[in-house]
N, CA, C and O atoms as a CHARMM CRD file, in Angstrom:
* protein
*
  328
    1    1 MET  N     92.85900 118.45000 101.29100 PROA 1      0.00000
    2    1 MET  CA    92.05800 118.39600  99.99900 PROA 1      0.00000
    3    1 MET  C     91.76600 119.85100 100.34300 PROA 1      0.00000
    4    1 MET  O     92.64800 120.53900  99.82700 PROA 1      0.00000
    5    2 LYS  N     90.93800 120.55400 100.96500 PROA 2      0.00000
    6    2 LYS  CA    90.62200 121.89700 101.00300 PROA 2      0.00000
    7    2 LYS  C     91.36400 122.36400 100.61600 PROA 2      0.00000
    8    2 LYS  O     91.10200 122.38000  99.41300 PROA 2      0.00000
    9    3 SER  N     92.47000 122.95900 100.79900 PROA 3      0.00000
   10    3 SER  CA    93.13200 123.92700 100.77900 PROA 3      0.00000
   11    3 SER  C     94.02500 123.76200  99.59800 PROA 3      0.00000
   12    3 SER  O     94.72600 124.70600  99.23400 PROA 3      0.00000
   13    4 LEU  N     94.03800 122.67200  99.00900 PROA 4      0.00000
   14    4 LEU  CA    94.69700 121.90400  97.84300 PROA 4      0.00000
   15    4 LEU  C     94.61900 122.87900  97.03800 PROA 4      0.00000
   16    4 LEU  O     95.58600 123.45500  96.54100 PROA 4      0.00000
   17    5 LEU  N     92.68600 123.30400  96.73000 PROA 5      0.00000
   18    5 LEU  CA    91.67600 123.94100  96.16000 PROA 5      0.00000
   19    5 LEU  C     91.44700 125.05700  96.58600 PROA 5      0.00000
   20    5 LEU  O     90.70400 125.60800  95.77300 PROA 5      0.00000
   21    6 LEU  N     91.75900 125.96200  97.73500 PROA 6      0.00000
   22    6 LEU  CA    92.15300 127.46100  97.70600 PROA 6      0.00000
   23    6 LEU  C     93.30200 127.83500  96.68500 PROA 6      0.00000
   24    6 LEU  O     93.33800 128.71600  95.82500 PROA 6      0.00000
   25    7 VAL  N     94.28900 126.81500  97.08400 PROA 7      0.00000
   26    7 VAL  CA    95.84700 127.89100  96.76700 PROA 7      0.00000
   27    7 VAL  C     95.10200 127.41800  95.41700 PROA 7      0.00000
   28    7 VAL  O     94.69800 128.46200  94.90400 PROA 7      0.00000
   29    8 GLY  N     94.73600 126.33600  94.61100 PROA 8      0.00000
   30    8 GLY  CA    94.20700 126.36400  93.38500 PROA 8      0.00000
   31    8 GLY  C     93.87100 127.10800  93.16300 PROA 8      0.00000
   32    8 GLY  O     94.72300 127.55200  92.39300 PROA 8      0.00000
   33    9 GLY  N     92.39600 128.46900  93.27800 PROA 9      0.00000
   34    9 GLY  CA    91.82000 129.13500  93.36900 PROA 9      0.00000
   35    9 GLY  C     91.80300 129.88100  93.07800 PROA 9      0.00000
   36    9 GLY  O     91.30700 130.36700  92.06200 PROA 9      0.00000
   37   10 LEU  N     92.55000 130.41000  94.16200 PROA 10     0.00000
   38   10 LEU  CA    93.19900 131.72800  94.24600 PROA 10     0.00000
   39   10 LEU  C     93.99700 131.69700  92.72800 PROA 10     0.00000
   40   10 LEU  O     93.65700 131.84700  91.55400 PROA 10     0.00000
   41   11 LEU  N     95.18800 131.42800  93.42500 PROA 11     0.00000
   42   11 LEU  CA    96.63400 131.20700  91.54400 PROA 11     0.00000
   43   11 LEU  C     95.75100 131.45600  90.52400 PROA 11     0.00000
   44   11 LEU  O     95.74100 132.51000  89.88700 PROA 11     0.00000
   45   12 GLY  N     94.83500 130.31600  90.30000 PROA 12     0.00000
   46   12 GLY  CA    94.08300 130.88700  89.11600 PROA 12     0.00000
   47   12 GLY  C     94.02500 132.23500  88.62200 PROA 12     0.00000
   48   12 GLY  O     94.55700 132.84700  87.69600 PROA 12     0.00000
   49   13 TRP  N     92.58400 132.69800  90.23400 PROA 13     0.00000
   50   13 TRP  CA    91.80800 133.91400  90.22800 PROA 13     0.00000
   51   13 TRP  C     93.33400 134.93900  89.29100 PROA 13     0.00000
   52   13 TRP  O     93.40700 135.36400  88.13800 PROA 13     0.00000
   53   14 GLY  N     94.62500 135.01800  90.81800 PROA 14     0.00000
   54   14 GLY  CA    95.42700 136.55600  90.04500 PROA 14     0.00000
   55   14 GLY  C     95.90800 136.13500  88.73300 PROA 14     0.00000
   56   14 GLY  O     96.06300 137.16200  88.07200 PROA 14     0.00000
   57   15 VAL  N     96.36000 134.61800  87.72500 PROA 15     0.00000
   58   15 VAL  CA    96.47000 134.99000  87.49600 PROA 15     0.00000
   59   15 VAL  C     95.90800 135.12000  86.12700 PROA 15     0.00000
   60   15 VAL  O     96.50600 135.49500  85.11800 PROA 15     0.00000
   61   16 GLY  N     94.32900 134.65300  86.27500 PROA 16     0.00000
   62   16 GLY  CA    93.68300 134.87100  84.68100 PROA 16     0.00000
   63   16 GLY  C     93.15100 136.77900  85.23000 PROA 16     0.00000
   64   16 GLY  O     93.38500 137.71400  84.46400 PROA 16     0.00000
   65   17 MET  N     92.60200 136.95400  86.32700 PROA 17     0.00000
   66   17 MET  CA    93.23400 138.49400  86.19400 PROA 17     0.00000
   67   17 MET  C     94.17800 139.20600  86.49000 PROA 17     0.00000
   68   17 MET  O     93.80000 140.22600  87.06600 PROA 17     0.00000
   69   18 GLY  N     95.53300 139.11700  86.32300 PROA 18     0.00000
   70   18 GLY  CA    95.99800 139.10000  85.38100 PROA 18     0.00000
   71   18 GLY  C     96.39900 139.23900  84.13000 PROA 18     0.00000
   72   18 GLY  O     96.42100 140.41900  83.78000 PROA 18     0.00000
   73   19 ALA  N     96.82800 138.23200  83.06700 PROA 19     0.00000
   74   19 ALA  CA    96.13800 138.03800  81.63800 PROA 19     0.00000
   75   19 ALA  C     95.40900 139.25200  81.45700 PROA 19     0.00000
   76   19 ALA  O     95.78000 140.29300  80.91600 PROA 19     0.00000
   77   20 SER  N     94.09100 138.90700  82.09900 PROA 20     0.00000
   78   20 SER  CA    93.23500 139.53300  81.21800 PROA 20     0.00000
   79   20 SER  C     93.62200 140.96400  81.63600 PROA 20     0.00000
   80   20 SER  O     93.89000 141.36000  80.50200 PROA 20     0.00000
   81   21 TYR  N     93.83600 141.95700  82.36400 PROA 21     0.00000
   82   21 TYR  CA    94.62600 142.61700  82.48600 PROA 21     0.00000
   83   21 TYR  C     95.67800 143.28000  82.08700 PROA 21     0.00000
   84   21 TYR  O     95.95600 144.43900  82.39500 PROA 21     0.00000
   85   22 LEU  N     96.35500 142.47600  81.31200 PROA 22     0.00000
   86   22 LEU  CA    97.77800 143.30600  80.82100 PROA 22     0.00000
   87   22 LEU  C     97.27400 142.65300  79.59900 PROA 22     0.00000
   88   22 LEU  O     97.39700 143.58900  78.81000 PROA 22     0.00000
   89   23 LYS  N     96.59800 141.28900  78.63900 PROA 23     0.00000
   90   23 LYS  CA    95.72300 141.93900  77.83700 PROA 23     0.00000
   91   23 LYS  C     95.39600 143.31500  76.86300 PROA 23     0.00000
   92   23 LYS  O     95.58000 143.46600  75.65500 PROA 23     0.00000
   93   24 GLY  N     94.56600 144.70100  78.37800 PROA 24     0.00000
   94   24 GLY  CA    94.27900 145.31500  78.10400 PROA 24     0.00000
   95   24 GLY  C     92.11600 145.25600  77.71300 PROA 24     0.00000
   96   24 GLY  O     91.20500 145.60500  76.96100 PROA 24     0.00000
   97   25 ASN  N     92.52400 144.47800  79.02600 PROA 25     0.00000
   98   25 ASN  CA    90.60300 143.79000  78.49900 PROA 25     0.00000
   99   25 ASN  C     89.82000 145.42900  79.43600 PROA 25     0.00000
  100   25 ASN  O     90.53000 146.29500  79.94800 PROA 25     0.00000
  101   26 THR  N     88.81400 145.44700  79.43000 PROA 26     0.00000
  102   26 THR  CA    88.30900 145.93800  81.28600 PROA 26     0.00000
  103   26 THR  C     87.74500 145.18700  82.13400 PROA 26     0.00000
  104   26 THR  O     87.28200 144.18000  81.59900 PROA 26     0.00000
  105   27 TRP  N     87.56700 145.25100  83.35400 PROA 27     0.00000
  106   27 TRP  CA    87.15300 145.16400  84.90400 PROA 27     0.00000
  107   27 TRP  C     86.62000 144.17300  84.79900 PROA 27     0.00000
  108   27 TRP  O     87.07800 143.17800  85.36200 PROA 27     0.00000
  109   28 PRO  N     85.24400 144.10000  83.89200 PROA 28     0.00000
  110   28 PRO  CA    84.37600 142.85700  84.23400 PROA 28     0.00000
  111   28 PRO  C     84.40400 141.74000  83.07800 PROA 28     0.00000
  112   28 PRO  O     83.52300 140.88400  82.99600 PROA 28     0.00000
  113   29 THR  N     85.62600 141.83300  82.07900 PROA 29     0.00000
  114   29 THR  CA    85.44300 141.31100  81.79300 PROA 29     0.00000
  115   29 THR  C     87.19100 140.13300  81.97700 PROA 29     0.00000
  116   29 THR  O     87.43100 139.00000  81.56200 PROA 29     0.00000
  117   30 CYS  N     88.07200 141.17100  82.80900 PROA 30     0.00000
  118   30 CYS  CA    88.52400 140.36600  83.57500 PROA 30     0.00000
  119   30 CYS  C     88.82700 139.96000  84.89600 PROA 30     0.00000
  120   30 CYS  O     89.77200 139.27200  85.28200 PROA 30     0.00000
  121   31 PHE  N     87.90100 140.47700  85.54200 PROA 31     0.00000
  122   31 PHE  CA    86.77800 139.74300  86.69700 PROA 31     0.00000
  123   31 PHE  C     86.14000 138.29900  86.21800 PROA 31     0.00000
  124   31 PHE  O     86.13800 137.30700  86.94700 PROA 31     0.00000
  125   32 TRP  N     85.61700 138.33000  84.92400 PROA 32     0.00000
  126   32 TRP  CA    85.09700 136.81500  84.91700 PROA 32     0.00000
  127   32 TRP  C     86.85800 136.23300  84.40900 PROA 32     0.00000
  128   32 TRP  O     87.53200 135.71400  85.29900 PROA 32     0.00000
  129   33 HSD  N     87.41000 136.35700  83.12900 PROA 33     0.00000
  130   33 HSD  CA    88.70600 135.04600  83.49300 PROA 33     0.00000
  131   33 HSD  C     88.99200 135.04500  84.29600 PROA 33     0.00000
  132   33 HSD  O     88.84900 133.83800  84.49300 PROA 33     0.00000
  133   34 GLY  N     89.49500 135.52300  85.47400 PROA 34     0.00000
  134   34 GLY  CA    89.40000 135.80500  86.21600 PROA 34     0.00000
  135   34 GLY  C     88.73900 133.87800  87.25600 PROA 34     0.00000
  136   34 GLY  O     89.18900 132.75400  87.47400 PROA 34     0.00000
  137   35 CYS  N     87.32300 134.79600  87.56600 PROA 35     0.00000
  138   35 CYS  CA    86.44500 133.71500  88.16900 PROA 35     0.00000
  139   35 CYS  C     86.75300 132.41300  87.54200 PROA 35     0.00000
  140   35 CYS  O     86.69500 131.43200  88.28400 PROA 35     0.00000
  141   36 LEU  N     87.25200 132.13600  85.60300 PROA 36     0.00000
  142   36 LEU  CA    87.16600 131.12200  84.62000 PROA 36     0.00000
  143   36 LEU  C     88.44000 130.38600  84.98800 PROA 36     0.00000
  144   36 LEU  O     88.46600 129.18500  84.71600 PROA 36     0.00000
  145   37 ALA  N     89.64100 131.00500  85.64500 PROA 37     0.00000
  146   37 ALA  CA    90.64800 129.52400  85.31100 PROA 37     0.00000
  147   37 ALA  C     90.98000 129.71200  87.31200 PROA 37     0.00000
  148   37 ALA  O     92.04800 129.37400  87.82200 PROA 37     0.00000
  149   38 ALA  N     90.09900 130.15000  87.90500 PROA 38     0.00000
  150   38 ALA  CA    89.73300 129.83300  89.33500 PROA 38     0.00000
  151   38 ALA  C     89.55600 128.11200  89.63100 PROA 38     0.00000
  152   38 ALA  O     89.92000 127.04200  90.11800 PROA 38     0.00000
  153   39 TYR  N     88.24900 129.33400  88.50700 PROA 39     0.00000
  154   39 TYR  CA    87.38000 127.51200  88.65000 PROA 39     0.00000
  155   39 TYR  C     88.13100 126.17200  87.76300 PROA 39     0.00000
  156   39 TYR  O     87.88500 125.00400  88.06500 PROA 39     0.00000
  157   40 LEU  N     89.19000 126.60200  86.49700 PROA 40     0.00000
  158   40 LEU  CA    89.88000 125.78700  86.25000 PROA 40     0.00000
  159   40 LEU  C     90.86400 124.52000  86.80500 PROA 40     0.00000
  160   40 LEU  O     90.91900 123.29500  86.70800 PROA 40     0.00000
  161   41 THR  N     91.57000 125.58200  87.42200 PROA 41     0.00000
  162   41 THR  CA    92.78400 125.07600  88.37100 PROA 41     0.00000
  163   41 THR  C     92.83800 124.57100  89.64300 PROA 41     0.00000
  164   41 THR  O     93.39000 123.60200  90.16300 PROA 41     0.00000
  165   42 ALA  N     91.80500 125.87500  90.19300 PROA 42     0.00000
  166   42 ALA  CA    91.08800 124.02200  91.78900 PROA 42     0.00000
  167   42 ALA  C     90.83400 122.92500  91.13600 PROA 42     0.00000
  168   42 ALA  O     91.61800 121.98300  91.25400 PROA 42     0.00000
  169   43 TRP  N     89.44600 122.79000  90.13900 PROA 43     0.00000
  170   43 TRP  CA    89.75800 121.09700  89.53700 PROA 43     0.00000
  171   43 TRP  C     90.56300 121.10400  88.90000 PROA 43     0.00000
  172   43 TRP  O     89.95900 120.56200  87.97300 PROA 43     0.00000
  173   44 LEU  N     91.75700 121.29100  88.42000 PROA 44     0.00000
  174   44 LEU  CA    92.72300 121.04600  88.20300 PROA 44     0.00000
  175   44 LEU  C     93.39300 120.65500  89.22400 PROA 44     0.00000
  176   44 LEU  O     93.55000 119.43900  89.11800 PROA 44     0.00000
  177   45 ALA  N     93.92900 121.10200  90.27500 PROA 45     0.00000
  178   45 ALA  CA    93.74500 121.07900  91.75100 PROA 45     0.00000
  179   45 ALA  C     93.64500 119.76500  92.86300 PROA 45     0.00000
  180   45 ALA  O     94.55800 119.37500  93.59100 PROA 45     0.00000
  181   46 ARG  N     92.26500 119.21000  92.76700 PROA 46     0.00000
  182   46 ARG  CA    92.06800 119.09600  93.42000 PROA 46     0.00000
  183   46 ARG  C     92.76800 117.10300  92.18000 PROA 46     0.00000
  184   46 ARG  O     93.59100 116.30700  92.63200 PROA 46     0.00000
  185   47 TRP  N     92.02100 116.94600  90.68700 PROA 47     0.00000
  186   47 TRP  CA    91.89700 116.12500  90.92800 PROA 47     0.00000
  187   47 TRP  C     94.29600 116.20600  90.47000 PROA 47     0.00000
  188   47 TRP  O     94.49500 115.05700  90.86700 PROA 47     0.00000
  189   48 TRP  N     95.35100 116.56400  90.14700 PROA 48     0.00000
  190   48 TRP  CA    96.70200 115.75400  90.79600 PROA 48     0.00000
  191   48 TRP  C     96.81300 115.62200  91.54300 PROA 48     0.00000
  192   48 TRP  O     97.67000 114.80100  91.87200 PROA 48     0.00000
  193   49 GLY  N     95.65000 116.66600  93.02500 PROA 49     0.00000
  194   49 GLY  CA    96.01900 116.13400  94.92500 PROA 49     0.00000
  195   49 GLY  C     95.42100 114.72300  94.51700 PROA 49     0.00000
  196   49 GLY  O     95.92600 113.82200  95.18700 PROA 49     0.00000
  197   50 ARG  N     94.53900 114.32000  93.65200 PROA 50     0.00000
  198   50 ARG  CA    94.14700 112.76900  94.30200 PROA 50     0.00000
  199   50 ARG  C     94.43400 112.29600  93.18000 PROA 50     0.00000
  200   50 ARG  O     94.04100 111.12900  93.18700 PROA 50     0.00000
  201   51 VAL  N     94.96000 112.57300  92.09200 PROA 51     0.00000
  202   51 VAL  CA    96.23400 110.98700  91.57100 PROA 51     0.00000
  203   51 VAL  C     97.45900 111.10500  92.50500 PROA 51     0.00000
  204   51 VAL  O     98.02700 110.01700  92.40200 PROA 51     0.00000
  205   52 TRP  N     98.16600 111.90300  93.38700 PROA 52     0.00000
  206   52 TRP  CA    98.88300 112.18000  94.36700 PROA 52     0.00000
  207   52 TRP  C     99.09100 111.58500  95.20700 PROA 52     0.00000
  208   52 TRP  O    100.23600 111.14300  95.30400 PROA 52     0.00000
  209   53 ARG  N     98.04000 111.24400  96.31100 PROA 53     0.00000
  210   53 ARG  CA    97.25400 111.22900  96.90400 PROA 53     0.00000
  211   53 ARG  C     96.91800 108.99100  96.87100 PROA 53     0.00000
  212   53 ARG  O     97.39200 108.18700  97.67400 PROA 53     0.00000
  213   54 SER  N     96.18600 108.74800  95.91400 PROA 54     0.00000
  214   54 SER  CA    96.48800 107.49000  95.04100 PROA 54     0.00000
  215   54 SER  C     98.22600 106.48500  95.13600 PROA 54     0.00000
  216   54 SER  O     98.23900 105.30400  95.48400 PROA 54     0.00000
  217   55 SER  N     99.18000 107.05600  94.85400 PROA 55     0.00000
  218   55 SER  CA   100.09100 107.42500  94.34200 PROA 55     0.00000
  219   55 SER  C    100.61900 106.88600  95.62900 PROA 55     0.00000
  220   55 SER  O    100.87500 105.71800  95.92400 PROA 55     0.00000
  221   56 LEU  N    100.73800 108.05800  96.38600 PROA 56     0.00000
  222   56 LEU  CA   101.03100 108.05000  98.20000 PROA 56     0.00000
  223   56 LEU  C    100.57600 106.80400  98.61500 PROA 56     0.00000
  224   56 LEU  O    100.92400 106.61700  99.78100 PROA 56     0.00000
  225   57 GLN  N     99.94000 105.86500  98.15200 PROA 57     0.00000
  226   57 GLN  CA    99.10500 104.62200  99.02600 PROA 57     0.00000
  227   57 GLN  C     99.39800 103.55500  98.35000 PROA 57     0.00000
  228   57 GLN  O     99.30700 102.47300  98.93000 PROA 57     0.00000
  229   58 GLN  N     99.71100 103.59000  97.32400 PROA 58     0.00000
  230   58 GLN  CA   100.05100 102.20400  95.98600 PROA 58     0.00000
  231   58 GLN  C    101.54100 102.53300  97.13900 PROA 58     0.00000
  232   58 GLN  O    101.80200 101.77400  98.07300 PROA 58     0.00000
  233   59 SER  N    102.37400 103.80300  96.81200 PROA 59     0.00000
  234   59 SER  CA   103.18200 103.53600  97.50400 PROA 59     0.00000
  235   59 SER  C    104.16600 102.44100  99.34400 PROA 59     0.00000
  236   59 SER  O    104.97200 101.73100  99.94600 PROA 59     0.00000
  237   60 LEU  N    103.28200 103.11400  99.19600 PROA 60     0.00000
  238   60 LEU  CA   103.28500 102.84200 101.32200 PROA 60     0.00000
  239   60 LEU  C    102.72300 101.13100 101.24300 PROA 60     0.00000
  240   60 LEU  O    103.49800 100.18500 101.38600 PROA 60     0.00000
  241   61 LEU  N    101.82800 101.04000 101.09000 PROA 61     0.00000
  242   61 LEU  CA   101.40000  99.64800 100.90300 PROA 61     0.00000
  243   61 LEU  C    102.80100  98.76300 100.28800 PROA 61     0.00000
  244   61 LEU  O    103.48700  97.92900 100.87900 PROA 61     0.00000
  245   62 ALA  N    102.96200  99.44200  98.48800 PROA 62     0.00000
  246   62 ALA  CA   104.38700  98.68800  98.78200 PROA 62     0.00000
  247   62 ALA  C    106.02100  98.10400  99.37100 PROA 62     0.00000
  248   62 ALA  O    106.94300  97.29100  99.44500 PROA 62     0.00000
  249   63 ARG  N    105.19600  99.64100  99.73800 PROA 63     0.00000
  250   63 ARG  CA   106.43000  99.38600 101.39200 PROA 63     0.00000
  251   63 ARG  C    106.13300  98.56100 102.46700 PROA 63     0.00000
  252   63 ARG  O    106.94000  97.90300 103.12400 PROA 63     0.00000
  253   64 GLU  N    105.12600  98.62100 102.58700 PROA 64     0.00000
  254   64 GLU  CA   104.41900  97.18300 104.02200 PROA 64     0.00000
  255   64 GLU  C    104.19900  95.93600 103.44500 PROA 64     0.00000
  256   64 GLU  O    103.48200  95.10200 103.99900 PROA 64     0.00000
  257   65 LYS  N    104.81500  95.71300 102.26000 PROA 65     0.00000
  258   65 LYS  CA   104.29700  94.56500 101.54600 PROA 65     0.00000
  259   65 LYS  C    106.11900  94.15200 101.98500 PROA 65     0.00000
  260   65 LYS  O    106.63900  93.72300 103.01500 PROA 65     0.00000
  261   66 ALA  N    106.58800  94.48800 100.81400 PROA 66     0.00000
  262   66 ALA  CA   108.05300  94.17800 100.28100 PROA 66     0.00000
  263   66 ALA  C    108.97200  93.72500 101.87400 PROA 66     0.00000
  264   66 ALA  O    109.72400  92.77900 102.10900 PROA 66     0.00000
  265   67 GLU  N    108.26400  95.43200 103.17400 PROA 67     0.00000
  266   67 GLU  CA   108.96400  94.61700 104.39200 PROA 67     0.00000
  267   67 GLU  C    108.46200  93.77600 105.42900 PROA 67     0.00000
  268   67 GLU  O    108.94100  93.61100 106.55100 PROA 67     0.00000
  269   68 GLN  N    107.02800  93.05500 104.72500 PROA 68     0.00000
  270   68 GLN  CA   106.50500  91.79500 105.56700 PROA 68     0.00000
  271   68 GLN  C    107.25900  90.71900 104.36500 PROA 68     0.00000
  272   68 GLN  O    108.13700  89.91300 104.67500 PROA 68     0.00000
  273   69 ALA  N    106.91700  90.82900 103.46500 PROA 69     0.00000
  274   69 ALA  CA   107.66500  89.77200 102.87500 PROA 69     0.00000
  275   69 ALA  C    109.67300  89.98800 103.49800 PROA 69     0.00000
  276   69 ALA  O    109.88900  89.48400 104.60000 PROA 69     0.00000
  277   70 MET  N    110.16300  90.26000 103.22000 PROA 70     0.00000
  278   70 MET  CA   111.18100  90.44300 104.09000 PROA 70     0.00000
  279   70 MET  C    111.93100  89.22500 105.21900 PROA 70     0.00000
  280   70 MET  O    111.85100  89.73600 106.33600 PROA 70     0.00000
  281   71 PRO  N    112.46800  88.12900 105.30700 PROA 71     0.00000
  282   71 PRO  CA   112.57900  87.53000 106.56500 PROA 71     0.00000
  283   71 PRO  C    113.21500  88.06400 107.76600 PROA 71     0.00000
  284   71 PRO  O    114.11400  88.90500 107.79400 PROA 71     0.00000
  285   72 ALA  N    112.53900  87.36700 108.95700 PROA 72     0.00000
  286   72 ALA  CA   113.39900  88.51600 110.35600 PROA 72     0.00000
  287   72 ALA  C    114.68900  88.57500 110.80200 PROA 72     0.00000
  288   72 ALA  O    115.11700  89.20400 111.77000 PROA 72     0.00000
  289   73 THR  N    115.36000  87.78100 109.92800 PROA 73     0.00000
  290   73 THR  CA   117.31300  87.33100 110.28800 PROA 73     0.00000
  291   73 THR  C    117.76700  87.94600 109.77200 PROA 73     0.00000
  292   73 THR  O    118.95200  87.65400 109.93600 PROA 73     0.00000
  293   74 THR  N    117.67200  89.21600 108.76600 PROA 74     0.00000
  294   74 THR  CA   118.21700  89.87100 107.43500 PROA 74     0.00000
  295   74 THR  C    119.17800  90.53200 108.16000 PROA 74     0.00000
  296   74 THR  O    118.91100  91.54400 108.80900 PROA 74     0.00000
  297   75 ILE  N    120.66500  89.87200 108.08400 PROA 75     0.00000
  298   75 ILE  CA   121.66800  90.59200 108.35400 PROA 75     0.00000
  299   75 ILE  C    121.96600  92.09400 106.98900 PROA 75     0.00000
  300   75 ILE  O    122.10900  92.17200 105.76800 PROA 75     0.00000
  301   76 THR  N    121.92100  93.17600 108.34600 PROA 76     0.00000
  302   76 THR  CA   122.66700  94.70500 107.60800 PROA 76     0.00000
  303   76 THR  C    124.63500  94.58900 107.24500 PROA 76     0.00000
  304   76 THR  O    125.63900  94.16000 107.81400 PROA 76     0.00000
  305   77 PRO  N    124.28500  95.25500 105.99500 PROA 77     0.00000
  306   77 PRO  CA   126.17100  95.20200 105.86300 PROA 77     0.00000
  307   77 PRO  C    126.91900  95.12300 106.80400 PROA 77     0.00000
  308   77 PRO  O    127.77800  94.26800 107.01800 PROA 77     0.00000
  309   78 LYS  N    126.48600  96.45200 107.71300 PROA 78     0.00000
  310   78 LYS  CA   127.05400  97.65200 108.80000 PROA 78     0.00000
  311   78 LYS  C    127.50000  95.93700 109.67100 PROA 78     0.00000
  312   78 LYS  O    128.64500  95.48400 109.65600 PROA 78     0.00000
  313   79 ALA  N    126.42200  95.30400 110.28900 PROA 79     0.00000
  314   79 ALA  CA   127.08700  94.08000 110.53400 PROA 79     0.00000
  315   79 ALA  C    126.86400  92.86600 110.36700 PROA 79     0.00000
  316   79 ALA  O    126.27700  91.86300 110.77500 PROA 79     0.00000
  317   80 ALA  N    127.47700  93.26300 109.68800 PROA 80     0.00000
  318   80 ALA  CA   128.09800  92.44400 108.65300 PROA 80     0.00000
  319   80 ALA  C    130.20200  91.91200 109.08100 PROA 80     0.00000
  320   80 ALA  O    130.86600  90.91600 109.36500 PROA 80     0.00000
  321   81 ARG  N    130.38000  93.39100 108.84200 PROA 81     0.00000
  322   81 ARG  CA   131.15400  94.03300 109.35600 PROA 81     0.00000
  323   81 ARG  C    132.24800  93.71100 109.87400 PROA 81     0.00000
  324   81 ARG  O    133.39400  93.50400 109.47600 PROA 81     0.00000
  325   82 THR  N    131.20700  93.69300 111.71600 PROA 82     0.00000
  326   82 THR  CA   131.85200  93.58700 112.63400 PROA 82     0.00000
  327   82 THR  C    132.09100  91.90000 113.23000 PROA 82     0.00000
  328   82 THR  O    132.78200  91.69000 114.22700 PROA 82     0.00000
């Protein structure tokens, strides 16, 4: 989770600084925009990471329940042909 925060923050800072610099703002303004973008993208990356993690857990639980519900004597198609 920390790596997502770091990546989001670095990407946001670079994009915020770059966009502000290309717009022609002064360096203090560019730095401020970079910091604000870093905060927002880190927050967004944290939110997305939590959503992704919970979806992965739900998927694994559903797969586990499906495997437990299958009978132990399941015949696979390859075994049925031989």
